[in-house]
C-alpha positions in Angstrom: -34.1 156.8 37.2 -37.3 155.0 36.7 -39.4 155.0 33.5 -43.0 155.5 34.7 -45.9 155.2 32.2 -49.3 156.4 33.4 -52.2 154.8 31.6 -54.8 157.4 32.2 -58.5 157.0 31.7 -62.0 157.0 33.2 -63.8 153.8 34.3 -64.1 151.3 31.4 -61.7 153.2 29.2 -59.4 150.2 28.7 -56.7 150.8 31.3 -56.6 147.2 32.4 -56.7 146.0 28.8 -53.7 148.2 28.0 -51.8 146.7 30.9 -52.6 143.1 30.0 -51.7 143.7 26.3 -48.4 145.3 27.4 -47.5 142.2 29.3 -48.4 140.0 26.2 -46.2 142.4 24.1 -43.1 141.9 26.3 -43.7 138.3 27.6 -41.0 136.7 25.4 -38.4 139.2 26.8 -39.3 138.7 30.5 -39.8 136.2 33.2 -42.6 136.6 35.8 -41.3 137.0 39.3 -44.6 137.6 41.1 -48.3 138.1 40.3 -50.5 139.9 42.8 -54.3 139.5 42.7 -53.8 136.8 40.1 -56.9 136.3 38.0 -58.5 139.6 38.8 -58.4 141.5 35.5 -59.0 144.9 37.2 -56.4 144.7 40.0 -53.7 142.3 38.8 -50.1 143.4 39.3 -47.3 141.7 37.4 -43.7 141.9 38.5 -41.4 140.8 35.7 -37.6 140.7 35.1 -36.1 141.4 31.7 -34.2 138.3 30.7 -31.4 140.3 29.0 -30.9 143.4 31.3 -32.3 141.9 34.6 -34.3 145.1 34.9 -37.5 144.8 37.0 -40.7 146.0 35.4 -44.0 146.4 37.3 -47.4 146.4 35.5 -50.4 147.5 37.5 -54.0 147.4 36.3 -55.7 148.6 39.6 -56.6 152.3 40.2 -60.2 152.3 41.3 -60.0 152.4 45.2 -57.6 153.7 47.8 -57.1 150.1 49.2 -56.1 148.9 45.7 -53.7 151.8 45.2 -52.2 151.2 48.7 -51.6 147.6 47.8 -49.8 148.7 44.7 -47.7 151.0 46.8 -46.7 148.0 49.0 -45.6 146.1 46.0 -43.5 149.1 44.8 -41.8 149.3 48.2 -40.8 145.6 47.9 -39.0 146.4 44.6 -37.0 149.6 45.2 -34.8 149.0 42.1 -37.7 148.8 39.7 -36.6 150.2 36.3 -40.0 150.6 34.6 -43.6 151.0 35.9 -46.8 150.8 33.8 -49.8 151.7 35.9 -53.5 152.6 35.4 -54.4 156.0 36.9 -57.6 158.0 36.9 -57.5 161.5 35.4 -57.3 164.3 38.0 -60.3 166.1 36.6 -62.3 162.8 36.7 -61.3 161.7 40.3 -58.8 164.0 42.0 -58.5 161.7 45.1 -57.7 158.5 43.2 -55.3 160.4 40.9 -53.5 162.0 43.9 -53.3 158.8 45.9 -51.7 157.0 42.9 -49.2 159.8 42.4 -48.4 159.7 46.1 -47.7 155.9 46.0 -45.4 156.3 43.0 -43.1 158.7 44.9 -42.1 160.4 41.7 -38.8 162.2 41.8 -37.0 164.6 39.4 -34.9 161.7 38.2 -37.9 159.7 37.0 -39.1 159.9 33.4 -42.9 160.1 33.4 -45.0 159.5 30.3 -48.8 159.7 30.3 -50.9 157.8 27.8 -54.5 159.2 27.7 -57.1 156.7 26.8 -60.3 157.9 25.2 -63.4 158.2 27.3 -65.7 155.1 26.8 -68.4 155.6 24.2 -71.9 154.7 25.4 
């Protein structure tokens, strides 16, 4: 069973900020195994291992283009035993294609526990 947390929001709603803050929150408990797109705030993917349980956790900040989502899917396939996933995702009603592509790459099963965190729409 995987714990999947969907960080859902429109463009500029703080999805990437949430992912980066989550990494900071857990950084003393984990060691970084791999970083994909290092230095790119909006597409960075962190693969970390919990120092106590050895569980793999993946944090993904990219959700804005099919190629970014596909690259995230490739990372997921490299780590089939991942225990926990935190990923940015666009709302279905905002962008059904991006939402559906992300859900497809996650390969969610009945055994997975999925939680959605809705971020507020940016205020202009």
